[in-house]
N, C-alpha and C positions, 0 to 999 in steps of 0.2 A: 344509803346504800339497804338498808332494812326494806323500804319499800319496793325497789328494784327487785330484790329477791322475793318478796309476797308476789307483786305482778308477774314475775317469771313463772311462779309456781302454779299460780291461777292458769295462766297462759298453758302450761303444760298439761294441766288436768281437761282441759277443753280438746288438745290434740289426742290424749289416751283416749277420752270418750269415743272419739272418730275413728283411733286405731282400734278399738276392742269390737266396734262393728266391723270394719275393713281391716282386718289382721295384713293382710297382702300390701297394703301400704308401705307396711315398714321396708320393703325392697325399694320403693318407690324414691324414699327418703336417701338412699343413698345416690340419685341421681338428682335431687331436687333439693340442693343443700338449703338446710333452712337459715344458715346464716347469712345466705345471698340472696334467699328468697322467702324471707318469713311469710309475706303476703301470700303467697303460692298455699301454704300449710295452712294459715289462718283463714283462708278463703274456704279450704276443704272443710276445716273442724267448723266454721259457720255455717256450713249446710248441713251438716250433722244436726247443728241445734235445732235448727228451725225445722228441718225433717222429724226431729223428736218431738217439736210443738205442735206439729201437723198431724203427727201418727202415735207418739209414745203418751200422749195424756189422756185416760178416760173420760174424763169431766170435760164435756164441750166448752164451759163457762172458763174453766181454768186455762184450758188452750184458747180461747178467746181472748185473753187477759195476756198471756205471753206472747201472742202473736203482736198483739197490740202494741206491749213495751217494743219488741224487734221494729215493729212501723216505725214507733216515735224514734227509736234509737237512729235508724239506717238513714230518715228522711233528713235528721240533723248531725249525722256524723261528717259530713263535708266541710260544714262550718264548724263543728266544735271539735272536732277529733274524735268524738264518741265517749263512751262512758264504759263499755264493755271491753274486756282486754281483747278481745277475736279484734273487734271496729276499730280499737285501738291502732291494732298492728297494721289491719289493712287499710286505712284512713293516713297512714305514715308514707305510703306508696303513693306516688303520681299517678299510678294504674287508675286506683278507685276516682282519682276526680276528672278521669277522662273517659268515665262510663257516666251515661246520664242517669239523674237521681231516681227518672222512673224505672230504669233495669235494676234498681237494688230496692225500691219497693216490691216491683211485681212478684217475685217469689213469697212474698208474706201475704198480700191480697188474695194471689191462687190460692194459698194455705187455709186462707179462713175461708173462702168460698168452697173448697173441696170437704170440710168440715160436716158438711150436710149430707154428702151424697151416701146414699146408698149402696146395694150391691148392683154391679151391671150387668145387663142384661146377655152381653156377649161378650168373646173376647176383644171383639174390635171395638167394643164401648169401652171396655177396660182401658185399652189403649188411650182414647181419647180422652178419658174423665182423667187419666193419670197426667197427659200432656201439659195442661196449664203450669201448674207448679213443678215439674221435676223440667219442662222445657226452659222455666224463666230462670231455673237451678243452671243448667244447662249453657244458656244464652249468658248468664253473669260469669260463668266460668271462663267460655269460651273469650269471649269481649276481655278478660283478664290475661288470659294465657296468650292469646292470638291477634287483640285487636276488634274494635267495634264491628270491624267491616265481616269479619270471618263466618263463615256459615255454623249455625247451632246445629244443622238439621240431623247430623249423625250422632253426636255427644248427646242430642235430645233422647235420640232412639236408647241409645244406650242407656240413659239414666231411666228410662220409664220401664225398659226390660227389668232391668235389675230392681226396681222398686217390686213391679210383679214377681217378682221370682222371692225376693224377701218376704214380700206378703204370704206367699205358698208356705214357706219354710215356718211361718207363724202360725199356720193355720188353725191348730190345736188350741192355742193360747188366745186366740182370736175368735174363736166359734161363737161368743154373745156379741160380739158387735154389730152393727146395723149394715156395714160394708165388709163383706165375705171377699175371701181371696179367688174364689172359683164363683165365674159368672151363673146367673140364675139359669142359662139354656143348658149347662153343664152340669149343675146340680139335678135339675130335671131329667136329662138324658138318662144319666146313673141312677136316677132314684132315692137320690140322699139328701137329708133331713139335715136341719144346724146341728142337732145333738150327735149325729153319727157322723160327722166331721171329725170328731175327738178320737174315735177310735178305729184301728187299721180294720178293714174290709175289703173283699176284692173289688166293690162298687168303688169304694175310695181311692183303691191303688189305680183303677181303671180311669177315673175321674182325673186324678193326679198326673198321671201319665200322659192323658190328652192335653192337657194346661203347657206339662213341660213340650210335648211336641209343637204346640203353638209357640213356644218361648224360642225353640231350638231355629225355627224358620225364622221367627223373627231377629234371633240373632244373626244369622246368615244375610237377611235383606238389609241388615246394619250397612254391613261391607259395601253395598253399594251406594249408600247415600253420601251426599257431599260433605265437606267439614272436616277441619282438625280434631283431633283430640286429644285432651291433656294428658300428661304422665298417667295422673290419677285415674282418669278415665279411660285409657286404655287400659290399664290392670281391671278395673272394674268388668271391663268386658271380658278380657281374658277369664277372668274369676266366673264371673256368670255363667259365660257359653261350657266351661270346663265342669262346673259343676251340676249345671243342666244335662250335659251330655251323661254323667255319671249315674246322675241319679235315675236315667230312662233304662239303665242296665241291670238294675237291680227288682228281686219281687217287692220289697218297701220303698217305694220312691220317696216319699215322706221323711222316711227315719235316715235316707241317705243325706237329704237335703240337710236336714238338722245337726247330722254327725259328720258328715264327707266333705269336709274342707280339702278341695287340691293341693295338695304341696306345693310351697313355695321353693322350688328349688332352681335349677340351673336354668329352665325353660322361661321360670317368670322373672327370672333376671334379665334374661336375653331380651323379652319384652321390654321390661321398664326401659332396658337402655336404649333398643329400637324407637321406643316412645320420647324418650328424651332426645334422642339425635333428630327426632321429624321436627319436634316443637323448636330446637332451637334452629334448625333449618329453615322451618315457618317463620319464626319470629325475626332472622336475621341476624 
């Protein structure tokens, strides 16, 4: 009994880390019952763990070690059942065994590759650079929720755009990193140096606004792409697009991104309900 309690506490700690980054997903949990669908929630928390290893560790050798551990864990989980609390929940579900082993490894391998990436040349290059990792995560999630034949094209675009938005939100904190959230062409056009990204200025506001405008176009275009969205990804889309829209309307867009979480009111609840309804209809 003590071991079961400890295991549950460890699992909850990873779910709490995911919800700390995406607090709007608490609304989704009303429609994705963790007692009935524990693997759905564990998979979302696993995605956050992999993203944390890919982007949240500043020492490359530490990040590589962490990702190597995940590669070993995911490559053997189908046979062993896994060692990590999240992996154990996921591979206790038959869905995990219906997904090819290479699809489980793809996000980890893509994360390793992108560790060496520098700042992209332009917005299109940013999209392309982010797609291998976030596309692999979206493909894994889509196969889990909807089956291996479902298109992950729309989910991939939403995941990539959300990543670029979150990177922009962290611009001041990550100004010393090799990979900056604004592409080189945008920095050059507005005459911004790395150091100038840390302090508010008209040039920085113009550059951030231009990045947000490109993101808004991306959010709109994503609606025309094929493929279903999980309940969590649908809320990520709503949250990201609303946060982008709100930030474009104020004099300091970056400050709005950092502090302006869209309210999780009735509209968010209705979006979660609609996404859950679409999921159950698609999954039969």
